[in-house]
Each structure stands twice: as structure tokens, then as C-alpha cells.
N, C-alpha and C positions, 0 to 999 in steps of 0.2 A: 124323500128319498134322496138318496145322491144328486148330486150335479154333475154333467157331463160338463168336461171344457172342451167347446168347438174349438176348431183350427179356421184364425180369422181369417179376414179380408183384409191384405196390412196395404196392398194399394189398389187402383181403379183396374189394375191386368191382371190381376192374379185370381188364378182359377184354381192352384191348387202348391202345396209348400211342406217341404221337406225340414224334419226336425233337427238342425245343424247340431245344435246344444241346450241340452236339460238345464238351467239353471237351481234348479230345486228337486227334493227328491222326496219317496214316499212318507209320507209323515210330517214332512211341514207345514206350520202354521204359515199362511199366507194373508196378505191384506189388499185392499183394491190400492192399484198402484206398484205392485212389487212386479217384480222381471220375471217370469215364467220360464222364458226358453230364450234361444235365436232361432228362427225360422228364415231357412231360406225360401226367397221366391226365384218368379220367373227373371228377375233383375235385381236384386239386392237382396244381403242379409241382414234383419232387422228385428230390433227387441219384440218379443212377446209380452204386456202388460197384464196383470190380473185384473180385472174388474170386478170381484166377490169377494167377501173375506170367508175363509175355511180352512180346510187340510187336506191336502192332496192326499189323496185314499188310495187312488191305481195310477198309476202312469203306463197308457195304453200304445202306445207307440214308442220306439222305441228310437235314440238317437241317428241318424243317419242312413234311415231304412227308406222302403220307397216312398215316394211323393203322396201324401194326403188329399186330399178333394177339401174345397173349402168349406168349413161347415160340418164337417165329418171329425166324430171323438177324437181328443187325444189323449184325454186326462178325464181323472173323475174327483168330484171337491167331494167334500163332505163338510157339513153345516155341525153346529153344535148340537151335539147330543145323535149325531148317528155314526157308525159302527161300519168298517170295510168289509164286515161280514153281510151288510146290505146292497153291496154294490151286486147288480144282477149282469154276469160277462157274458150274457148269454141273449138279452136284449139287441134286436139289433139298432145299428145306428141311427139319430137324428136326420129327416128326412131333409135332404140338399133344397135348400131355395132358390128357384132362378134367378140372376144377378138382373135390378132393374136397366133398364134401357134410355140412355141419357146421348140425345147426338150431338150434342155441344161437348161433351168428355172423350177426351182421348181414351179409348178403352181399348182392350186387345181382341177385336175379329176374329170369327172362327172359334177355332180351338176345339177339344173335344166335349161338347156341351154332356150336362151333368142329365145322369137321369132324369126324367120329369118325376115329382111327387102324385103320388095315387091323386088321382082325380076326385073330389068330394063328393056326398051325397047329391044327387038330380035336384033336389028340393031347396039344397043351400046355395047362395049367391057366394061366388068366390070373394074370399078376404083380402087385403091389401097384402097382406102376409103371403099370402099364394100367390100374388103378381109380382111382388119383388122380392130382393132381399132385405129383409130387415135386422140392423145389427144390435143384437140383445144378447144380456148376459143371461146363463141359464135360469138362474133363479128371478130375473124379471120377467120371465117368460114366465116362469111357474106361476109365479104373483099375476100378472095380465092373465092367465090363465085363470084362475081362480075367480079373480072382479068382471071376469067376462070382458074386458079389453081389447079394445083394438089397437096394436101397438103400433100399425101405421096412422095412427094421431096423435103416437106418442113422441116428441123431440128429446134426442137422447145428451146425455150431459156427461157421458165418459170418455174416452181416449176414442179417438176418430170419429164422435158422434154416437159414441153406441149406447143402446138405451141401459142406464142400472138400475136396481134395486128402489133409489131415494123416488127416480124420474117414475115409479108405478105404483110406490104407495100411496102415494095422494090423490091419482088419477081417477079420474070418471067415464064409464064406462062410455061410449059414442056408436051409435049405430052404424055399420058400416055402409056404404053406398055401391050400388051394385053398377057395373061398369062392364061396357060390352067388350068381349073378349078380341084382344091386337091381333088383328093378323100374323098371320105366322110369318117369319123373317128369315130371309136363309140365312144360314151360315156359313162359312169355310171351313174346311177341315183340315189337317194334315194328309192324312190317306187319298179324300177326295181330290187331290192334285194330281194323280197318278194314277198306273196300275194297280190293282189291289196285291196285297202286300205277298198273298201265297202265289200269286201268278211271277212276281219277282223272286222269289227262291225259287221258286219250281226251275225258271230261266238259268239262273247261278247255280245249281245245284252240285255240279259238277264242276267248279271253281274254289279255289281255298279266297277264302273271305274273312276278316274278321267284323260281327256284329255290331255294332254301336248301338247303345238305346238313348233315345231322344232326351236329354233332360228339358227341365221346362222352357229357358231359357231359346234352344231352338225350336223347340214348340211354335210356342209363340211370335218369334221371327218368321217360322215357316207359315202358319195362318194368316197373321198378320199382312207379310209380302206377299203372299199368294190372294188374297182377298183385293190389296190394294192393286196389283198390275190387274184381275178382272174388274174392278169397279171403276176405278178412276179414270176417264180419257185425257191420257197422259198426250205431250205434243211436247216436241224438243227443238228448241233454239240452240245454238251453236257459234260461238265466236272465239277469234286468237286474240290475245292480251300482251301487246307488247311490254317487257316487264324492266327493260333496261331501267327507267329512269326511279322506277320502284328500287330497284336493287341497289344503287346508288343512295340513295334517300336515307334506305333501311341500314346500311353499312355508315353512312354517315351517324345517324341517329344512336345505332350501338356503342361505338367509340365514345360517345357523352353519356349511354347510361351504363358502360361497366361498370363505374364506382360504384352504381346503384345495385351490382350483380344483377343484370334486366338487360334481357336477351332477347328483341324481338323476333319472330318467324311473318315468313312470305303469308303466313296460316291467317296470322293477327291482322295482318292489312285487309286480307279476305273477308275477314269478320267483321271488321270496322267498314268495309266499303260497300258490303249487304244491306249492313245497318244502315245506313246515312242513306244508300238508294230504297231501301224499305220508306223512310222518310218522304222523298222526293217525288216517290211515286208510291201515295199513301194508297190506290188502290188494289194494289196490288199485295198489299201487307194484310190479305185475309183467308181465311179460311173457309173449308166448306161445314155446314152442319147442320145435314138433311136436307131440309126444307127452309135455312136461309144462309147469306152469307155474316159469317164475326168479321170487320175491321177492326184492326187493333192500332191502338194508336201509338205505342210503345214495338220498338223493333226488337223482339224475343227472338235469339236465332240461335239454331239448336245444331250443334258441329259433330259430328259421327266420329266415334272413338271404339277402335277394334278392341276387344279384348278374348281373352281364351274360350272357344265357345260359343263367342257370338261378337257383339255389341251394343253400346248406347248411345243417344246422344245427347248428351248434358246439354241445358237451354243456357245459353248465355243474357240476362235479363237487362233490358234496359240498352240494348249495348250502345244503339246510339250516342248514349250521354257520360259515357265511358271512355278514359284516353287508351291510347295502345297499350301502354303498361299497366294499365286497370285490365285489359281482356287478359294480356299474357298471363298476369299472375291468376287470375280466375281461369283461365281456360287451363293453365300447368295443374291446378288443385282440381279442377272439375277430372281429369284425364288421370289423375292420378287415384283419387277416388272410384274411380271407374271399373277400373282395370284389379282395385281390391273388392270391387261392389260392394262399395261402402254409399253410396248416394241415395239421398232420401225422394222419396218419390217425386217431390216438386222441382225437386232437381234435374230429370229429365221427362218433363210431362211438357205438352204447353208449344207454344213457341208457332210462328206461322210460317217459318221458312228453316231448310237445314242446307250445311254443307258439308260434302262426301269427300277427298282430298286423298287421290290414291297416287300423287304426285312425286310423293317418297320410297314408289315403290318403282318407278320408272316407266306407270299407265301414260302415254299419252292422249290419249282420253277414252271417255264411257259416258256411258248414261246410264244414270241413278234410277232406282223406284222410287216414288215416292212415300211419304212416312207421314199418313192420313193420322190426324187433318190436317196438317201442312198442305199451304198451297203449291209450293216448289219447293226444287231441291237442286242445287247448282252441285253437278259434278266437276274437279278440278283434275287436272293433269299435270304433266313436268312441264317444266319451266328448259327449252333445248335452245340451243342455238341454231336460226335458219335462216335462209336466203331471205330479202323483203326489198322490196322495191321500195325507197325513199320519196318522200313528200317533191326533189325536185326529178325523178324519174330515174336516179341512178341506184342499181343494187348496192346494199350494205346487206352486211349480219346484225343480227338481233334475236335477245332472248326470247320467244314468243311460249304463251302457254294457252294449251287449247282448254277450254271452258264450255259447257253443258249444260243448260238449264231445264231440267223435267218439271211440266207447268198442267198443272190441272183445269183441263180446258171447261172447267163447273163453276170453277173460280174467277178465272183469268185469263180474257181474251186473249188471241194471238199478239194485236197489234199493242197490246198495254203490255204484258210478258215483253216483247222486243224492245220495249220503250225502259221495265226494268233491269235487264241484261246491260241495255246501252250505259245506263247510267253505273251497272257496277264496273264496266268497262273505261268509261270518265274516270271514274274515282282511282281506279289502279292504276290506269296511265299517267294519271295527275295527283301525284299523293300528296303533296305538300297541301292540296285542296281539302283535304278532310281531316286538315290541322285548324283551317281557317273559323 
């Protein structure tokens, strides 16, 4: 019988997607690896490849329509000898399978959970496929079912580890292990963080307003930050940084780099200062992983980039090893592609530390919310002229920038966080040291 093509999970945080553009039409013949569609996730627009060969018998979801849950049917693929007349458009969608839990992987906490699949009969032990999300093509699932195979014991060779036809054809059945049911973990939801929708609508029933539907990115931001603020024990460390030496050094470097078309920003120096500080205070280069800490060796620094309707935090990997000009070029490229929603998942996932700079908007200081599983985030305010007391006790005027380090107390203690922030301050107030 015809095979359903399901909405794929194109990133660890993806719960649903929107068909931005179909690249095939009904009647087209496709092979494994052919591009089928462009799918808009909560973070980016990505291409979706076919994992089986066949003919597109029917497109079930039109372009630009409402978001579709992962593992829901979006099209029907016909194999050799099958016809469109065999498509049963009245059959229910394939059951959605809960996502696997992995404490060491950055995933979107909370969100609107899929409805659970119907439980198996009481006499049947739960299979791996019922406990975790298995990425497999419909044809591979059909062959596995015919052969009595547990897909949880098969390694996929398709895109993103997806199990395809070739993986199951020569596989042999393995008896599934019976495992104790995992304890239910509380999840955050967008609606649970405030009064019920009906209550809010009644409150403003006599006022004029525009109702704005939440897109995937806004839902993810709401769920992630709600859980982050509720579950991460934040503490805050604040410092003022004198920028005059850095501004003079930056001006000198930019004159020398002008012929190469490179212009360093203050933010480039901040990225470099944080990356080097994580190397000097390695115990603070850590993330919380549920039942353990992960202390990274490289300095992978994320930088918040505002885009229409939300934000990205692209990650500059091995930032401690890169020159200021290299960091500047990479950051400009990541920011440009972030605003176009063209970043690949590996470019905005990971990292141990983040920077959020609102100084260009005239904000003096603020407290940023940690983006899990990061251990800390530095909130950067504007550099403004202020009176200071000089080393000789006389009053002077200096350009001062206020920063706040938000720290996850589970991963970093107070004294360790203070040491990290002091090292960042030292780097920025003595910028030539960062080139040594």
C-alpha cells in the first residue's frame, strides 16, 4: 500500500514545521537524496530530502499552511505497481512518537507536548520505538514490521541517522528488552506560565486589540526561557569596565586594517575577552548536564543576535584560537545568515557561555536569562562617559561600560563566577594582552 511521508525532525529542538515550499509536485518520480521541500522550523528554513524512491502520489499539506507536528503525514509516496487510487485519505495520521530525552543535548524544554500514542496491551512489553523517537522511512518501518524487527536496535545510514530500506533488509530480529517506565518529567508550556487564555480574553473584551498568533520560534523562546528562569538558580555579578584603552587600541587597529576592509567592533573584543577568560578559568567553562557537569576544553562562545520575531545565539567555536579579525568576519557572517534564518543547527547549538549586548540601544545595564545548558551569560550595556576617581585620587572622566554576569549556581559557584568576571574585565581594560 502507499507509504506516508512524515514531517521530519530537522533539529533537536523541532516540535513542528511549516511547509515553506514544495520542490516536487504530484506525479514526480523521486530517488533517495532528492530534495522534496523547504521546511520552516522554529529556527531556520531547511531542505528536506527523500529517503526512499517512488512517485509522489498525493501532497497532503499545502505550502504556507498551519504548522504540522513532527511525524505527521505531509505527502504519500507510491512504490512500483501502486496507484493513487489505493490512497486512503480517511485513515488517521501515523501515531506521533515522544522525543528521546538526553540531558547532555540542547533541546527545547517544554512547549506543547504531542498527545501520547495509545498504550500497548497490558500483556505487551513497551518497545524501544514506543519510548523514544525513531527516525525511519515509512518503507523501512513496513519491512521491519513484516520481519518482526525492533527499529531501536538498528543503526540508520540515511540523512541525520534515519533508518532506510537498506538498513532493515538484512537485519535480524532482536528480542526487545523490558525496561521500567521512566518517571514523568515536568515540562513547561507556553500557556502554563500565565493566566488561562479565556481569562485574558475576557479581561480585554471591551478593548481594541490585534491578536497575533505565535509562530514556532516565539513558542520555543517562551517555553525555553520560562523553564530556564524557573529551573536554573541564577545569581548575578555586576562590574563596571573602563573602555578608554580599548577604544584607543581599536581605533589604531582599524586604521591599519582599513585597507583589508576589516572594521573591528567593541563586541569583537568582548567575544575574545570572554573566550580567553574561559581558558584562564577552566572550571567556569562548564555546562549543567542533569546529573553531571561537562567541562569543555575549547571556548565555544554564543552571541545573541536579534532577528524579526525572536533571536538566535550562533556559536563561535574555538574562539580563543581565532584572531580578532577572524572573529569579526565570522560573527558578521553568522549574524547575516541568522537574520535570513539560514543557519544550520550545529551553528546555533552548543557552547558554554553566551553574550547579549544591548549597548547599541542605549541600555545602561540589564540582567540576561541563561540559555540552557550554558553555565553563564554576560549582559553588556552601553559605554558612557562618567566621572571616576583616578589612581592618584583625583576626579577624571572615563568611558565606562556596565556588565552583568548571570550564572547557573549548579555549575559555577560565586567565587568562581567572580574570578571569571574579573578575568574578563582585566582582558578588556588591557586589550593588548589579548594579542600576546
